[in-house]
PyMOL Python script that loads the backbone (N, CA, C, O; Angstrom):
from pymol import cmd

cmd.read_pdbstr("""\
ATOM      1  N   MET A   1      21.547  -4.816  57.972  1.00  0.00           N
ATOM      2  CA  MET A   1      20.890  -5.471  56.879  1.00  0.00           C
ATOM      3  C   MET A   1      21.342  -6.717  56.843  1.00  0.00           C
ATOM      4  O   MET A   1      22.541  -6.933  57.014  1.00  0.00           O
ATOM      5  N   HIS A   2      20.574  -7.586  56.647  1.00  0.00           N
ATOM      6  CA  HIS A   2      21.059  -9.046  56.385  1.00  0.00           C
ATOM      7  C   HIS A   2      21.582  -9.403  55.091  1.00  0.00           C
ATOM      8  O   HIS A   2      21.040  -8.922  54.096  1.00  0.00           O
ATOM      9  N   LYS A   3      22.475 -10.112  54.981  1.00  0.00           N
ATOM     10  CA  LYS A   3      23.271 -10.600  53.773  1.00  0.00           C
ATOM     11  C   LYS A   3      22.256 -10.909  52.661  1.00  0.00           C
ATOM     12  O   LYS A   3      22.534 -10.540  51.520  1.00  0.00           O
ATOM     13  N   ASN A   4      21.161 -11.522  52.887  1.00  0.00           N
ATOM     14  CA  ASN A   4      20.307 -12.124  51.803  1.00  0.00           C
ATOM     15  C   ASN A   4      19.205 -10.916  51.562  1.00  0.00           C
ATOM     16  O   ASN A   4      18.355 -11.164  50.707  1.00  0.00           O
ATOM     17  N   SER A   5      19.143  -9.868  52.104  1.00  0.00           N
ATOM     18  CA  SER A   5      18.074  -8.906  51.966  1.00  0.00           C
ATOM     19  C   SER A   5      18.367  -8.052  50.799  1.00  0.00           C
ATOM     20  O   SER A   5      19.509  -7.804  50.414  1.00  0.00           O
ATOM     21  N   MET A   6      17.195  -7.578  50.210  1.00  0.00           N
ATOM     22  CA  MET A   6      17.380  -6.878  48.950  1.00  0.00           C
ATOM     23  C   MET A   6      17.718  -5.323  49.383  1.00  0.00           C
ATOM     24  O   MET A   6      17.619  -4.937  50.548  1.00  0.00           O
ATOM     25  N   VAL A   7      18.047  -4.655  48.512  1.00  0.00           N
ATOM     26  CA  VAL A   7      18.386  -3.227  48.776  1.00  0.00           C
ATOM     27  C   VAL A   7      17.401  -2.331  48.064  1.00  0.00           C
ATOM     28  O   VAL A   7      17.488  -2.141  46.851  1.00  0.00           O
ATOM     29  N   LEU A   8      16.273  -1.668  48.966  1.00  0.00           N
ATOM     30  CA  LEU A   8      15.285  -0.679  48.481  1.00  0.00           C
ATOM     31  C   LEU A   8      15.888   0.597  48.348  1.00  0.00           C
ATOM     32  O   LEU A   8      16.720   0.918  49.196  1.00  0.00           O
ATOM     33  N   ALA A   9      15.617   1.358  47.449  1.00  0.00           N
ATOM     34  CA  ALA A   9      16.001   2.790  47.362  1.00  0.00           C
ATOM     35  C   ALA A   9      14.979   3.685  46.634  1.00  0.00           C
ATOM     36  O   ALA A   9      14.230   3.279  45.746  1.00  0.00           O
ATOM     37  N   TYR A  10      15.025   4.875  47.080  1.00  0.00           N
ATOM     38  CA  TYR A  10      14.380   5.934  46.182  1.00  0.00           C
ATOM     39  C   TYR A  10      15.258   6.631  45.445  1.00  0.00           C
ATOM     40  O   TYR A  10      16.296   6.943  46.028  1.00  0.00           O
ATOM     41  N   VAL A  11      15.124   6.987  44.245  1.00  0.00           N
ATOM     42  CA  VAL A  11      15.882   7.786  43.406  1.00  0.00           C
ATOM     43  C   VAL A  11      15.311   9.007  42.991  1.00  0.00           C
ATOM     44  O   VAL A  11      14.287   8.875  42.321  1.00  0.00           O
ATOM     45  N   PHE A  12      15.713  10.217  43.217  1.00  0.00           N
ATOM     46  CA  PHE A  12      15.170  11.517  42.859  1.00  0.00           C
ATOM     47  C   PHE A  12      15.957  11.886  41.866  1.00  0.00           C
ATOM     48  O   PHE A  12      17.182  11.820  41.963  1.00  0.00           O
ATOM     49  N   ILE A  13      15.306  12.337  40.741  1.00  0.00           N
ATOM     50  CA  ILE A  13      15.914  12.630  39.337  1.00  0.00           C
ATOM     51  C   ILE A  13      15.567  13.924  38.857  1.00  0.00           C
ATOM     52  O   ILE A  13      14.414  14.351  38.919  1.00  0.00           O
ATOM     53  N   ASN A  14      16.533  14.574  38.375  1.00  0.00           N
ATOM     54  CA  ASN A  14      16.303  15.989  37.554  1.00  0.00           C
ATOM     55  C   ASN A  14      16.792  15.619  36.203  1.00  0.00           C
ATOM     56  O   ASN A  14      17.880  15.076  36.012  1.00  0.00           O
ATOM     57  N   VAL A  15      15.897  15.951  35.221  1.00  0.00           N
ATOM     58  CA  VAL A  15      16.127  15.683  33.964  1.00  0.00           C
ATOM     59  C   VAL A  15      16.287  17.063  33.084  1.00  0.00           C
ATOM     60  O   VAL A  15      15.724  18.071  33.511  1.00  0.00           O
ATOM     61  N   LYS A  16      17.007  17.125  31.923  1.00  0.00           N
ATOM     62  CA  LYS A  16      17.059  18.178  31.206  1.00  0.00           C
ATOM     63  C   LYS A  16      15.758  18.566  30.664  1.00  0.00           C
ATOM     64  O   LYS A  16      14.828  17.759  30.654  1.00  0.00           O
ATOM     65  N   ARG A  17      15.630  19.865  30.172  1.00  0.00           N
ATOM     66  CA  ARG A  17      14.380  20.440  29.640  1.00  0.00           C
ATOM     67  C   ARG A  17      13.767  19.376  28.802  1.00  0.00           C
ATOM     68  O   ARG A  17      14.502  18.837  27.974  1.00  0.00           O
ATOM     69  N   GLY A  18      12.542  19.000  28.895  1.00  0.00           N
ATOM     70  CA  GLY A  18      11.865  18.205  27.941  1.00  0.00           C
ATOM     71  C   GLY A  18      12.126  16.632  28.200  1.00  0.00           C
ATOM     72  O   GLY A  18      11.489  15.804  27.548  1.00  0.00           O
ATOM     73  N   GLY A  19      12.999  16.272  29.086  1.00  0.00           N
ATOM     74  CA  GLY A  19      13.301  15.064  29.554  1.00  0.00           C
ATOM     75  C   GLY A  19      12.100  14.303  29.996  1.00  0.00           C
ATOM     76  O   GLY A  19      12.064  13.081  29.850  1.00  0.00           O
ATOM     77  N   GLU A  20      11.119  14.962  30.528  1.00  0.00           N
ATOM     78  CA  GLU A  20       9.927  14.356  31.105  1.00  0.00           C
ATOM     79  C   GLU A  20       9.305  13.537  30.181  1.00  0.00           C
ATOM     80  O   GLU A  20       8.586  12.616  30.569  1.00  0.00           O
ATOM     81  N   LEU A  21       9.542  13.817  28.684  1.00  0.00           N
ATOM     82  CA  LEU A  21       8.862  13.155  27.662  1.00  0.00           C
ATOM     83  C   LEU A  21       9.350  11.784  27.531  1.00  0.00           C
ATOM     84  O   LEU A  21       8.599  10.911  27.096  1.00  0.00           O
ATOM     85  N   SER A  22      10.726  11.496  27.927  1.00  0.00           N
ATOM     86  CA  SER A  22      11.485  10.317  27.827  1.00  0.00           C
ATOM     87  C   SER A  22      11.232   9.299  29.185  1.00  0.00           C
ATOM     88  O   SER A  22      11.630   8.134  29.178  1.00  0.00           O
ATOM     89  N   ALA A  23      10.586   9.844  30.228  1.00  0.00           N
ATOM     90  CA  ALA A  23      10.482   9.291  31.511  1.00  0.00           C
ATOM     91  C   ALA A  23       9.911   8.009  31.580  1.00  0.00           C
ATOM     92  O   ALA A  23      10.286   7.187  32.417  1.00  0.00           O
ATOM     93  N   GLU A  24       8.911   7.753  30.649  1.00  0.00           N
ATOM     94  CA  GLU A  24       8.275   6.476  30.668  1.00  0.00           C
ATOM     95  C   GLU A  24       9.141   5.216  30.351  1.00  0.00           C
ATOM     96  O   GLU A  24       8.735   4.075  30.566  1.00  0.00           O
ATOM     97  N   LYS A  25      10.250   5.480  29.873  1.00  0.00           N
ATOM     98  CA  LYS A  25      11.215   4.359  29.476  1.00  0.00           C
ATOM     99  C   LYS A  25      11.957   3.836  30.776  1.00  0.00           C
ATOM    100  O   LYS A  25      12.511   2.738  30.829  1.00  0.00           O
ATOM    101  N   LEU A  26      11.908   4.706  31.771  1.00  0.00           N
ATOM    102  CA  LEU A  26      12.510   4.266  33.118  1.00  0.00           C
ATOM    103  C   LEU A  26      11.820   3.139  33.670  1.00  0.00           C
ATOM    104  O   LEU A  26      12.394   2.282  34.342  1.00  0.00           O
ATOM    105  N   LYS A  27      10.525   3.123  33.384  1.00  0.00           N
ATOM    106  CA  LYS A  27       9.601   2.189  33.894  1.00  0.00           C
ATOM    107  C   LYS A  27      10.333   0.593  33.606  1.00  0.00           C
ATOM    108  O   LYS A  27      10.385  -0.320  34.429  1.00  0.00           O
ATOM    109  N   SER A  28      10.771   0.580  32.435  1.00  0.00           N
ATOM    110  CA  SER A  28      11.222  -0.754  31.867  1.00  0.00           C
ATOM    111  C   SER A  28      12.494  -1.207  32.251  1.00  0.00           C
ATOM    112  O   SER A  28      12.892  -2.301  31.849  1.00  0.00           O
ATOM    113  N   LEU A  29      13.333  -0.339  33.144  1.00  0.00           N
ATOM    114  CA  LEU A  29      14.408  -0.929  33.662  1.00  0.00           C
ATOM    115  C   LEU A  29      14.327  -1.907  34.788  1.00  0.00           C
ATOM    116  O   LEU A  29      13.583  -1.775  35.760  1.00  0.00           O
ATOM    117  N   LYS A  30      15.171  -2.920  34.578  1.00  0.00           N
ATOM    118  CA  LYS A  30      15.215  -3.949  35.831  1.00  0.00           C
ATOM    119  C   LYS A  30      15.156  -3.273  37.253  1.00  0.00           C
ATOM    120  O   LYS A  30      15.839  -2.293  37.548  1.00  0.00           O
ATOM    121  N   GLY A  31      14.368  -3.826  38.010  1.00  0.00           N
ATOM    122  CA  GLY A  31      14.542  -3.511  39.266  1.00  0.00           C
ATOM    123  C   GLY A  31      13.335  -2.141  39.724  1.00  0.00           C
ATOM    124  O   GLY A  31      12.927  -1.981  40.875  1.00  0.00           O
ATOM    125  N   VAL A  32      12.987  -1.397  38.705  1.00  0.00           N
ATOM    126  CA  VAL A  32      12.192  -0.269  39.015  1.00  0.00           C
ATOM    127  C   VAL A  32      10.795  -0.724  39.341  1.00  0.00           C
ATOM    128  O   VAL A  32      10.029  -1.227  38.519  1.00  0.00           O
ATOM    129  N   MET A  33      10.534  -0.508  40.595  1.00  0.00           N
ATOM    130  CA  MET A  33       9.286  -0.795  41.106  1.00  0.00           C
ATOM    131  C   MET A  33       8.013   0.101  40.754  1.00  0.00           C
ATOM    132  O   MET A  33       6.882  -0.343  40.558  1.00  0.00           O
ATOM    133  N   ASP A  34       8.383   1.396  40.710  1.00  0.00           N
ATOM    134  CA  ASP A  34       7.385   2.547  40.546  1.00  0.00           C
ATOM    135  C   ASP A  34       8.111   3.803  40.124  1.00  0.00           C
ATOM    136  O   ASP A  34       9.244   4.106  40.500  1.00  0.00           O
ATOM    137  N   MET A  35       7.476   4.386  39.441  1.00  0.00           N
ATOM    138  CA  MET A  35       8.194   5.824  38.794  1.00  0.00           C
ATOM    139  C   MET A  35       6.926   6.815  38.728  1.00  0.00           C
ATOM    140  O   MET A  35       5.896   6.526  38.120  1.00  0.00           O
ATOM    141  N   SER A  36       7.107   7.888  39.355  1.00  0.00           N
ATOM    142  CA  SER A  36       6.263   9.115  39.146  1.00  0.00           C
ATOM    143  C   SER A  36       6.833  10.430  38.822  1.00  0.00           C
ATOM    144  O   SER A  36       7.862  10.847  39.355  1.00  0.00           O
ATOM    145  N   LEU A  37       6.149  11.090  37.931  1.00  0.00           N
ATOM    146  CA  LEU A  37       6.642  12.414  37.532  1.00  0.00           C
ATOM    147  C   LEU A  37       5.984  13.318  38.616  1.00  0.00           C
ATOM    148  O   LEU A  37       4.805  13.194  38.947  1.00  0.00           O
ATOM    149  N   VAL A  38       6.974  14.384  39.225  1.00  0.00           N
ATOM    150  CA  VAL A  38       6.552  15.096  40.303  1.00  0.00           C
ATOM    151  C   VAL A  38       6.859  16.411  40.128  1.00  0.00           C
ATOM    152  O   VAL A  38       7.695  16.673  39.263  1.00  0.00           O
ATOM    153  N   TYR A  39       6.272  17.477  40.882  1.00  0.00           N
ATOM    154  CA  TYR A  39       6.498  18.862  40.717  1.00  0.00           C
ATOM    155  C   TYR A  39       7.419  19.381  41.934  1.00  0.00           C
ATOM    156  O   TYR A  39       7.208  18.911  43.052  1.00  0.00           O
ATOM    157  N   GLY A  40       8.334  20.244  41.766  1.00  0.00           N
ATOM    158  CA  GLY A  40       9.096  20.509  42.779  1.00  0.00           C
ATOM    159  C   GLY A  40      10.677  20.511  42.673  1.00  0.00           C
ATOM    160  O   GLY A  40      11.128  20.603  41.531  1.00  0.00           O
ATOM    161  N   GLU A  41      11.450  20.432  43.582  1.00  0.00           N
ATOM    162  CA  GLU A  41      12.865  20.249  43.426  1.00  0.00           C
ATOM    163  C   GLU A  41      13.254  19.146  42.389  1.00  0.00           C
ATOM    164  O   GLU A  41      14.218  19.297  41.639  1.00  0.00           O
ATOM    165  N   TYR A  42      12.561  18.168  42.379  1.00  0.00           N
ATOM    166  CA  TYR A  42      12.970  17.136  41.637  1.00  0.00           C
ATOM    167  C   TYR A  42      11.791  16.874  40.456  1.00  0.00           C
ATOM    168  O   TYR A  42      10.659  17.344  40.571  1.00  0.00           O
ATOM    169  N   ASP A  43      12.177  16.133  39.413  1.00  0.00           N
ATOM    170  CA  ASP A  43      11.294  16.073  38.296  1.00  0.00           C
ATOM    171  C   ASP A  43      10.680  14.410  38.379  1.00  0.00           C
ATOM    172  O   ASP A  43       9.529  14.146  38.029  1.00  0.00           O
ATOM    173  N   ILE A  44      11.505  13.518  38.823  1.00  0.00           N
ATOM    174  CA  ILE A  44      11.042  12.180  38.702  1.00  0.00           C
ATOM    175  C   ILE A  44      11.471  11.433  40.168  1.00  0.00           C
ATOM    176  O   ILE A  44      12.590  11.545  40.667  1.00  0.00           O
ATOM    177  N   ILE A  45      10.519  10.763  40.672  1.00  0.00           N
ATOM    178  CA  ILE A  45      10.967   9.879  41.802  1.00  0.00           C
ATOM    179  C   ILE A  45      10.554   8.287  41.343  1.00  0.00           C
ATOM    180  O   ILE A  45       9.509   7.857  40.855  1.00  0.00           O
ATOM    181  N   MET A  46      11.764   7.632  41.691  1.00  0.00           N
ATOM    182  CA  MET A  46      11.667   6.061  41.374  1.00  0.00           C
ATOM    183  C   MET A  46      11.940   5.481  42.426  1.00  0.00           C
ATOM    184  O   MET A  46      12.738   5.949  43.239  1.00  0.00           O
ATOM    185  N   LYS A  47      11.203   4.153  42.612  1.00  0.00           N
ATOM    186  CA  LYS A  47      11.448   3.196  43.756  1.00  0.00           C
ATOM    187  C   LYS A  47      12.044   1.905  43.113  1.00  0.00           C
ATOM    188  O   LYS A  47      11.453   1.228  42.272  1.00  0.00           O
ATOM    189  N   VAL A  48      13.058   1.695  43.520  1.00  0.00           N
ATOM    190  CA  VAL A  48      14.138   0.522  42.890  1.00  0.00           C
ATOM    191  C   VAL A  48      14.536  -0.245  44.012  1.00  0.00           C
ATOM    192  O   VAL A  48      14.890   0.167  45.117  1.00  0.00           O
ATOM    193  N   ASN A  49      14.416  -1.656  43.516  1.00  0.00           N
ATOM    194  CA  ASN A  49      14.797  -2.716  44.321  1.00  0.00           C
ATOM    195  C   ASN A  49      15.816  -3.609  43.622  1.00  0.00           C
ATOM    196  O   ASN A  49      15.556  -4.139  42.542  1.00  0.00           O
ATOM    197  N   LYS A  50      17.127  -3.789  44.331  1.00  0.00           N
ATOM    198  CA  LYS A  50      18.216  -4.349  43.865  1.00  0.00           C
ATOM    199  C   LYS A  50      18.668  -5.511  44.783  1.00  0.00           C
ATOM    200  O   LYS A  50      18.326  -5.543  45.965  1.00  0.00           O
ATOM    201  N   GLU A  51      19.401  -6.412  44.248  1.00  0.00           N
ATOM    202  CA  GLU A  51      19.955  -7.608  44.916  1.00  0.00           C
ATOM    203  C   GLU A  51      20.958  -7.269  45.910  1.00  0.00           C
ATOM    204  O   GLU A  51      21.086  -7.993  46.898  1.00  0.00           O
ATOM    205  N   SER A  52      21.843  -6.014  45.710  1.00  0.00           N
ATOM    206  CA  SER A  52      22.783  -5.578  46.635  1.00  0.00           C
ATOM    207  C   SER A  52      23.099  -4.329  46.285  1.00  0.00           C
ATOM    208  O   SER A  52      22.617  -3.763  45.304  1.00  0.00           O
ATOM    209  N   MET A  53      24.092  -3.729  47.221  1.00  0.00           N
ATOM    210  CA  MET A  53      24.518  -2.487  47.157  1.00  0.00           C
ATOM    211  C   MET A  53      25.285  -2.189  45.832  1.00  0.00           C
ATOM    212  O   MET A  53      25.222  -1.106  45.250  1.00  0.00           O
ATOM    213  N   GLU A  54      25.987  -3.216  45.433  1.00  0.00           N
ATOM    214  CA  GLU A  54      26.839  -3.332  44.185  1.00  0.00           C
ATOM    215  C   GLU A  54      25.715  -3.192  43.012  1.00  0.00           C
ATOM    216  O   GLU A  54      25.793  -2.280  42.189  1.00  0.00           O
ATOM    217  N   ASP A  55      24.874  -3.962  42.994  1.00  0.00           N
ATOM    218  CA  ASP A  55      23.707  -3.834  41.859  1.00  0.00           C
ATOM    219  C   ASP A  55      23.246  -2.476  41.948  1.00  0.00           C
ATOM    220  O   ASP A  55      23.326  -1.826  40.906  1.00  0.00           O
ATOM    221  N   LEU A  56      22.808  -1.939  42.907  1.00  0.00           N
ATOM    222  CA  LEU A  56      22.258  -0.505  43.065  1.00  0.00           C
ATOM    223  C   LEU A  56      23.390   0.417  42.347  1.00  0.00           C
ATOM    224  O   LEU A  56      23.098   1.143  41.397  1.00  0.00           O
ATOM    225  N   GLN A  57      24.466   0.345  42.780  1.00  0.00           N
ATOM    226  CA  GLN A  57      25.655   1.237  42.258  1.00  0.00           C
ATOM    227  C   GLN A  57      25.673   0.886  40.630  1.00  0.00           C
ATOM    228  O   GLN A  57      25.539   1.761  39.776  1.00  0.00           O
ATOM    229  N   ASN A  58      25.817  -0.196  40.399  1.00  0.00           N
ATOM    230  CA  ASN A  58      25.833  -0.480  38.848  1.00  0.00           C
ATOM    231  C   ASN A  58      24.662   0.116  37.980  1.00  0.00           C
ATOM    232  O   ASN A  58      24.802   0.618  36.865  1.00  0.00           O
ATOM    233  N   PHE A  59      23.530  -0.017  38.649  1.00  0.00           N
ATOM    234  CA  PHE A  59      22.295   0.401  37.987  1.00  0.00           C
ATOM    235  C   PHE A  59      22.201   2.062  37.966  1.00  0.00           C
ATOM    236  O   PHE A  59      21.576   2.668  37.096  1.00  0.00           O
ATOM    237  N   LEU A  60      22.848   2.644  38.954  1.00  0.00           N
ATOM    238  CA  LEU A  60      22.890   4.005  38.820  1.00  0.00           C
ATOM    239  C   LEU A  60      23.901   4.623  37.899  1.00  0.00           C
ATOM    240  O   LEU A  60      23.726   5.602  37.174  1.00  0.00           O
ATOM    241  N   VAL A  61      25.079   3.837  38.050  1.00  0.00           N
ATOM    242  CA  VAL A  61      26.285   4.481  37.148  1.00  0.00           C
ATOM    243  C   VAL A  61      26.237   4.003  35.759  1.00  0.00           C
ATOM    244  O   VAL A  61      26.639   4.749  34.866  1.00  0.00           O
ATOM    245  N   LYS A  62      25.775   2.803  35.484  1.00  0.00           N
ATOM    246  CA  LYS A  62      25.881   2.220  34.265  1.00  0.00           C
ATOM    247  C   LYS A  62      24.681   2.045  33.379  1.00  0.00           C
ATOM    248  O   LYS A  62      24.779   1.737  32.191  1.00  0.00           O
ATOM    249  N   GLU A  63      23.388   2.282  34.088  1.00  0.00           N
ATOM    250  CA  GLU A  63      22.238   2.304  33.261  1.00  0.00           C
ATOM    251  C   GLU A  63      21.569   3.486  33.365  1.00  0.00           C
ATOM    252  O   GLU A  63      21.122   4.012  32.346  1.00  0.00           O
ATOM    253  N   LEU A  64      21.395   4.110  34.702  1.00  0.00           N
ATOM    254  CA  LEU A  64      20.492   5.325  34.708  1.00  0.00           C
ATOM    255  C   LEU A  64      21.183   6.537  34.342  1.00  0.00           C
ATOM    256  O   LEU A  64      20.674   7.084  33.365  1.00  0.00           O
ATOM    257  N   ARG A  65      22.220   7.141  34.845  1.00  0.00           N
ATOM    258  CA  ARG A  65      22.963   8.070  34.607  1.00  0.00           C
ATOM    259  C   ARG A  65      23.472   8.364  33.156  1.00  0.00           C
ATOM    260  O   ARG A  65      23.563   9.512  32.720  1.00  0.00           O
ATOM    261  N   PRO A  66      23.766   7.349  32.506  1.00  0.00           N
ATOM    262  CA  PRO A  66      24.054   7.611  31.053  1.00  0.00           C
ATOM    263  C   PRO A  66      22.898   7.679  30.029  1.00  0.00           C
ATOM    264  O   PRO A  66      23.098   7.625  28.815  1.00  0.00           O
ATOM    265  N   LEU A  67      21.670   7.803  30.595  1.00  0.00           N
ATOM    266  CA  LEU A  67      20.713   8.250  29.871  1.00  0.00           C
ATOM    267  C   LEU A  67      20.642   9.696  29.455  1.00  0.00           C
ATOM    268  O   LEU A  67      20.647  10.598  30.293  1.00  0.00           O
ATOM    269  N   GLY A  68      20.570   9.937  28.029  1.00  0.00           N
ATOM    270  CA  GLY A  68      20.786  11.401  27.741  1.00  0.00           C
ATOM    271  C   GLY A  68      19.995  12.447  28.399  1.00  0.00           C
ATOM    272  O   GLY A  68      20.458  13.575  28.563  1.00  0.00           O
ATOM    273  N   PHE A  69      18.685  12.074  28.827  1.00  0.00           N
ATOM    274  CA  PHE A  69      17.946  13.260  29.401  1.00  0.00           C
ATOM    275  C   PHE A  69      18.007  13.233  31.006  1.00  0.00           C
ATOM    276  O   PHE A  69      17.287  13.963  31.687  1.00  0.00           O
ATOM    277  N   ILE A  70      18.827  12.427  31.488  1.00  0.00           N
ATOM    278  CA  ILE A  70      19.059  12.558  32.975  1.00  0.00           C
ATOM    279  C   ILE A  70      20.112  13.561  33.288  1.00  0.00           C
ATOM    280  O   ILE A  70      21.190  13.505  32.696  1.00  0.00           O
ATOM    281  N   GLU A  71      19.875  14.456  34.159  1.00  0.00           N
ATOM    282  CA  GLU A  71      20.776  15.505  34.514  1.00  0.00           C
ATOM    283  C   GLU A  71      21.579  15.328  35.839  1.00  0.00           C
ATOM    284  O   GLU A  71      22.762  15.622  36.009  1.00  0.00           O
ATOM    285  N   LYS A  72      20.673  14.764  36.792  1.00  0.00           N
ATOM    286  CA  LYS A  72      21.314  14.656  38.271  1.00  0.00           C
ATOM    287  C   LYS A  72      20.350  13.752  38.941  1.00  0.00           C
ATOM    288  O   LYS A  72      19.133  13.835  38.776  1.00  0.00           O
ATOM    289  N   THR A  73      21.024  12.761  39.815  1.00  0.00           N
ATOM    290  CA  THR A  73      20.262  11.787  40.800  1.00  0.00           C
ATOM    291  C   THR A  73      20.697  12.101  42.084  1.00  0.00           C
ATOM    292  O   THR A  73      21.742  12.699  42.342  1.00  0.00           O
ATOM    293  N   SER A  74      19.789  11.644  42.972  1.00  0.00           N
ATOM    294  CA  SER A  74      20.048  11.632  44.413  1.00  0.00           C
ATOM    295  C   SER A  74      19.260  10.402  44.847  1.00  0.00           C
ATOM    296  O   SER A  74      18.075  10.257  44.547  1.00  0.00           O
ATOM    297  N   THR A  75      20.013   9.448  45.624  1.00  0.00           N
ATOM    298  CA  THR A  75      19.485   8.393  46.128  1.00  0.00           C
ATOM    299  C   THR A  75      19.346   8.173  47.588  1.00  0.00           C
ATOM    300  O   THR A  75      20.260   8.425  48.373  1.00  0.00           O
ATOM    301  N   MET A  76      18.239   7.718  47.929  1.00  0.00           N
ATOM    302  CA  MET A  76      17.886   7.522  49.273  1.00  0.00           C
ATOM    303  C   MET A  76      17.641   6.149  49.622  1.00  0.00           C
ATOM    304  O   MET A  76      16.570   5.649  49.276  1.00  0.00           O
ATOM    305  N   ILE A  77      18.684   5.313  50.409  1.00  0.00           N
ATOM    306  CA  ILE A  77      18.449   3.908  50.599  1.00  0.00           C
ATOM    307  C   ILE A  77      17.411   3.844  51.682  1.00  0.00           C
ATOM    308  O   ILE A  77      17.429   4.793  52.467  1.00  0.00           O
ATOM    309  N   VAL A  78      16.626   3.031  51.852  1.00  0.00           N
ATOM    310  CA  VAL A  78      15.710   2.563  52.583  1.00  0.00           C
ATOM    311  C   VAL A  78      16.349   1.752  53.843  1.00  0.00           C
ATOM    312  O   VAL A  78      17.024   0.758  53.579  1.00  0.00           O
ATOM    313  N   VAL A  79      16.170   2.124  55.158  1.00  0.00           N
ATOM    314  CA  VAL A  79      16.635   1.213  56.278  1.00  0.00           C
ATOM    315  C   VAL A  79      15.591   0.257  56.398  1.00  0.00           C
ATOM    316  O   VAL A  79      14.402   0.568  56.460  1.00  0.00           O
ATOM    317  N   GLN A  80      16.038  -0.925  56.431  1.00  0.00           N
ATOM    318  CA  GLN A  80      15.199  -2.271  56.585  1.00  0.00           C
ATOM    319  C   GLN A  80      15.677  -2.786  57.953  1.00  0.00           C
ATOM    320  O   GLN A  80      16.863  -2.921  58.255  1.00  0.00           O
ATOM    321  N   LYS A  81      14.516  -3.087  58.833  1.00  0.00           N
ATOM    322  CA  LYS A  81      14.898  -3.702  60.121  1.00  0.00           C
ATOM    323  C   LYS A  81      14.305  -5.197  60.167  1.00  0.00           C
ATOM    324  O   LYS A  81      14.498  -5.907  61.154  1.00  0.00           O
TER     325      LYS A  81
END
""", "prot")
cmd.dss("prot")
cmd.show_as("cartoon", "prot")
cmd.util.cbc("prot")
cmd.orient("prot")
């Protein structure tokens, strides 16, 4: 990855029971490009674009995980060539 390139990631989210009702507020978080409710192992999949790995980490730890309805996240960072 080049120094100036953005970090693209998919964040898979499990929410607490009923948390899907609060999912729309995720779309307003800075860097969220897309958000979908899904069926299966996860409840929500988000596409996120951040300036750096540090920005992605801060987003996950300080913005996303503290939301009361978020139970667990799993992040997949996209390999960009």
